[in-house]
FINU-901450 format. One record per residue (C-alpha): residue in one letter; x, y, z. Coordinates in steps of 0.02 Angstrom, whole numbers, plus 50000, padded with zeros to 5 digits. Layout:
BEGIN
aXYZ ...
END
This chain:
BEGIN
m519295612352515 q518755624252661 q517925616052804 s516375623752888 w516495628353071 k514975617353095 q515965602053046 a517325606053178 r516345613253324 a517535605953456 a519005615353376 f517965631253352 a517325630053538 a519105628053598 v519745642953500 a518185654053539 a517885649553724 p519375659853803 p518995676553725 l517055673953744 l517365669653932 w518545685053948 l517175695753865 a515845689453979 l516855691354143 f517645707954112 f516305716853996 v514595708653992 i514425705054181 p515005722054246 l513955730654123 a512515720454179 v512825724454357 i512845743454319 w511295741154220 a510425733854369 y510995748854478 t509945759454367 f508405751454441 g509025752454619 e509115765654759 n510295770354902 t509805762855069 g511425767555158 p513185774355129 v513705758455040 t512155748355008 i510985748554861 d509295739254851 f508695733454680 t506935739454696 g506525740054507 t506145758954515 f506235770354368 a506485785754477 n508355787154420 y507875788054237 a506475800154274 r507745810854374 a508945809554227 l507645817254113 e507425832654229 p507735849254134 l509435851754227 y510205835154170 l509265835154007 g510035851853966 i511785844654002 f511385830653889 v510845841753750 k512395853153777 s513525837753767 v512705832153603 v512945849753530 v514725850753583 a515095833053520 g514155837653355 i515195854053339 t516825844053369 t516365830953241 l515885844353107 l517555853553132 c518485837053122 l517645832952964 i517965850052885 i519845849252936 g520055830952917 f519355828152739 p520635839352645 v522045831652754 a521455814052714 l521265818852532 a523035825352525 i523695809552607 a522775798652487 f523495807352333 a525265809052408 s526755798652342 p527025782052430 r528505788552529 m527685804252584 k526025795152623 a527005784552750 w527685799452841 l526035808452835 l525115793952910 l526495793053041 l526185811353091 i524315808153107 m524595792653218 l525985800753324 p524825808953453 f524285790853498 w525965787553567 t525825800953701 n524595799753848 l523015810053833 l523335819054003 i525075825153948 r524315831553775 t522955840653871 f524215849553981 a525255853553830 l523715861853756 i523495871353922 a525215878453894 v524785884153717 l523065891953768 r523365900453938 e523575918953959 q525435916753966 g525435903353834 y526145902853658 v524555909553572 n524555924853679 f526385927253663 a526305926853469 l524795938153472 e525635950453591 w527245950553477 l526195954653329 w525255968253431 n526795976153490 n527655976153314 a526065983653243 s526055997053375 g527816001053351 f527586002153159 m526036014153186 t527216025253297 l528486025753158 a527166030553040 g526566045153148 m524986036053203 q524306033053375 p524986017253453 l523836002853492 g524136003253679 d524455988653798 y524005971253741 e522595962053834 p522835943453835 l521425932853763 t520435921553876 l520575905053785 l520465893253933 y519045887754048 n517595890853929 n516635881453797 t517755886953655 a519255878653747 v518255862853766 v517875861953582 i519715866353536 g520305852353646 l519085839453582 v519565843553400 y521365842153444 v521105824853529 h519875816853401 l520445823353238 p521545807853202 f519905797553230 m519145806653081 v520635806652965 l521075788652967 p519325782352913 l519275795752775 y520975791152715 s520495772952706 a518905776452603 l519825789252486 d521345777952460 r520185763752395 m519225775752283 d519195772652091 r520145787152031 s519585784251850 l517945791751899 m518775807551952 e519715808251785 a518095805451692 s517205819751785 l518675832051747 d518705825951564 l516875829751546 g517225847551605 a516785847951787 g517925857951890 h518915851952036 m517725857952171 r516275850252073 t517165833652054 i517535833352242 w515705837452285 s514825826252158 v516115811552138 v517285810352288 v516105814252428 p514775801252379 l516145788352350 a516895791652521 a515165791852609 p515515775452702 g517115782452771 i516305798852813 a514975789052911 s516245779053002 g517345794153034 v515815803553106 l515345789253219 i517115786053281 t517265804553322 f515585808953390 i515485794553511 p517055797553607 a516755816153604 l515085814053679 g515775804153822 a517315814253842 y517835817854029 l519605822954047 t519565836853913 p518085846653981 d518705843554161 l520385852054122 l519995864853992 g518215869854034 g517535880854166 t516005878054282 d514835881254140 s515785869754019 q515485852454100 m514795839053997 i513805822954041 a515295813154081 n515865824854214 v514145824154292 i514275804654292 e515945805154374 r515315815854513 q513815804654547 f514995789454571 k516455798054663 r515795813354755 a513895810954773 n514075792054801 d512375790254705 w512885774954605 p511085771254541 f510865788754470 g512565788254394 a512185772054317 a510575778854240 l511485793654165 s512825781054101 f511565770154009 l510585785153939 l512295789953863 m512435772153795 y510725771853728 l511185788153629 t512775778553567 f511645764053502 i510595776453414 a512125784253330 i512755767153284 a511075763053203 a511085779253106 q512825775953046 a512275757852988 l510795765252898 v511875777852809 q513095764552754 r511695752852697 k511015766852588 a512715770552516 e512955751852476 r511265751752387 r511745766352279 a513435758352234 
END
């Protein structure tokens, strides 16, 4: 017979107290201090007075910073959409692979987590730079096509001009997709692997094609996994700092880069804290939206 935790409160408290204390000391209290900074103002190089002002939030909503917020949301949204478009077929292929192949495919998906993000980003720079592997491959194709045209008696293409793939918004999106794609694939695979496959067989037996079955049967059944994957991908992409900093140019900075400058270079902790908590409020809205989608999916089920 199972015993309720209310009947063993002493044992429950002994087990729960250490992690709760750790959580309070190293998460809740520091977060509360930063939240208090949002209502303060600098009175000296290293002193902050908690005056209860809302000036930092008002400044954060100025057109300059509001535009950076909107741009960050758009970039994170594009990243999430691309991860969903790429990740759904990958997750579907893993779910329907043989048990032995499935283990190897999952290993390949999780392999990037074993390498530091900074190293992976520098590796991407080596791929995208003007003397990188992408431009080397395109230059090889260009020169061979030019040589073939010369042999055919046609005008050659001329010298190859390397593509500018770094230090722009495109590079930031490519980098964010590269970093966050596993966060989309794993929740999708978890939802697709638990799916009742007899429903797919019934759809095919009733005359629906493969694409119709995927769109009308698989996608609704995988809706909780899609919602989780979108949330897990969108939130880190929205707060990404390292990828835009290394791959983006001066016009490709996101809100996390602005927050970093307020804390380190500008030494304006109250304003940086206000920007940080506006980002956190957006995160709460995203979590609430995901919970709403999941609740509707459960009601339909």
